[in-house]
C-alpha positions in Angstrom: 5.6 -7.9 37.8 8.8 -6.7 39.2 9.6 -4.3 36.3 6.6 -2.2 36.9 4.5 -3.5 34.1 1.1 -5.0 34.9 0.0 -8.4 34.7 -3.5 -7.3 33.6 -6.4 -9.3 32.3 -7.4 -10.7 28.9 -4.7 -10.3 26.3 -2.1 -9.5 28.8 -2.6 -12.9 30.5 -1.3 -14.6 27.4 1.7 -12.4 27.0 5.0 -13.5 28.5 5.4 -12.1 32.0 9.2 -12.6 32.3 11.8 -9.8 32.6 14.3 -9.7 29.8 17.7 -10.9 31.4 19.5 -7.7 30.3 16.7 -5.5 31.7 18.5 -4.5 34.9 21.4 -3.2 32.7 19.2 -1.0 30.6 19.1 2.8 31.0 16.1 4.3 32.7 12.9 4.0 30.5 12.3 6.9 28.1 9.1 8.8 28.5 6.8 8.6 25.6 3.3 10.0 24.8 1.4 8.3 21.9 -1.0 10.4 19.8 -2.7 8.0 17.4 -5.7 6.8 15.6 -6.0 3.1 16.5 -6.5 0.9 13.8 -4.5 -2.2 13.7 -1.2 -0.6 13.2 -1.5 1.8 16.3 -2.6 -1.1 18.5 0.8 -2.7 18.1 2.5 0.7 18.8 0.4 1.0 22.2 1.2 -2.6 23.3 4.9 -2.4 22.3 5.4 1.0 24.2 3.5 -0.2 27.2 5.4 -3.5 27.6 8.8 -2.3 26.6 11.0 -2.0 29.6 12.9 0.9 27.9 9.6 2.9 27.5 7.5 4.8 30.1 4.3 5.2 28.3 2.7 8.4 29.8 -0.5 8.4 28.1 -2.3 8.3 24.9 -4.2 10.9 23.0 -6.5 10.0 20.0 -7.3 11.9 16.7 -9.3 11.1 13.7 -7.7 9.1 10.9 -8.4 5.4 10.3 -12.0 6.1 11.6 -13.8 8.9 13.4 -12.6 10.3 16.7 -15.4 8.7 18.6 -14.4 5.2 17.1 -10.7 5.4 17.4 -11.0 6.6 21.1 -13.3 3.7 22.0 -10.7 1.4 20.1 -8.0 2.8 22.4 -10.0 2.3 25.6 -10.8 -1.4 24.5 -7.4 -2.1 23.5 -5.8 -0.8 26.8 -8.4 -2.6 28.8 -7.9 -5.9 27.0 -4.2 -5.6 27.4 -4.2 -4.8 31.0 -3.2 -1.3 30.6 -5.9 0.5 32.5 -3.3 2.4 34.4 -2.4 4.4 31.2 -4.7 7.5 30.6 -6.5 8.0 27.3 -7.8 11.5 26.4 -9.8 12.3 23.1 -8.1 14.7 20.9 -8.8 16.3 17.5 -11.9 15.2 15.6 -11.0 16.8 12.3 -8.0 18.6 10.5 -7.2 21.9 11.8 -6.6 23.7 8.3 -7.6 20.9 5.6 -10.9 19.5 4.6 -11.8 16.3 6.4 -10.0 13.3 4.7 -11.6 10.1 3.7 -11.8 7.5 6.4 -10.5 3.9 5.8 -13.3 1.4 6.4 -12.1 -0.7 3.5 -9.0 -1.3 5.4 -9.7 -1.0 9.1 -13.4 -1.8 8.9 -16.4 0.1 10.3 -15.2 0.2 13.9 -11.6 1.1 12.8 -10.3 -2.2 14.3 -12.5 -5.0 12.7 -11.3 -8.5 12.6 -10.6 -10.4 9.4 -14.2 -11.4 9.0 -15.6 -8.0 9.9 -17.0 -6.7 13.0 -15.7 -5.9 16.5 -13.3 -8.3 18.1 -12.8 -6.8 21.6 -15.4 -6.2 24.2 -16.5 -2.6 24.7 -14.6 -1.0 27.6 -16.4 1.4 29.9 -13.1 2.9 31.1 -13.5 6.7 31.6 -11.5 9.1 29.5 -9.0 11.7 31.0 -10.6 15.0 31.2 -9.1 18.1 29.4 -8.0 19.1 26.1 -5.5 16.5 24.7 -2.7 18.8 23.8 -2.7 20.3 27.3 -3.0 17.0 29.0 0.0 15.8 26.8 2.0 18.9 27.7 1.4 18.5 31.3 2.4 14.8 31.4 5.6 15.5 29.6 6.4 18.5 31.8 6.1 16.3 34.8 8.9 14.2 33.7 11.7 16.6 34.2 13.6 14.6 31.6 13.8 14.1 27.9 10.5 12.8 26.5 9.0 12.0 23.1 5.7 12.8 21.7 5.3 9.9 19.0 2.5 10.5 16.4 1.9 7.5 14.3 -1.6 8.9 13.5 -2.8 11.9 11.8 -0.5 14.9 12.7 -3.0 17.6 14.0 -1.7 18.6 17.6 1.9 18.3 17.4 4.0 20.8 15.3 
């Protein structure tokens, strides 16, 4: 695609691959880092940020929340692979709260995987994408600093790294 977004495989193939007519008149994309706990809600945040011509999704860090860190991190890898977003790095973050007791997970809402379908169970193939190396807060900091411009760290998940 001419706007720098990937055509991808799987889910991305079914997405419209046309550029918005006003895109050439939009300001430069705003740099965003997502720190989330994918479940269903954060999957939409990832896809919307990645395919929005006004956003430059720098990377994604994961944290416990809708399910365990291991499960939400795998969900993020699976979703980014299915949506043709393998170029966006994923780093595992905080597995538990920094100061509070571990909250209850949400299997009744998001299922055992944290991203179950309406009839239960996983819906996406398991990705073998590698994770980015390093501590999530440091990887996020370095990615934002490289922008030399205003950036946003968006945190739709449990707030554990960003103050």
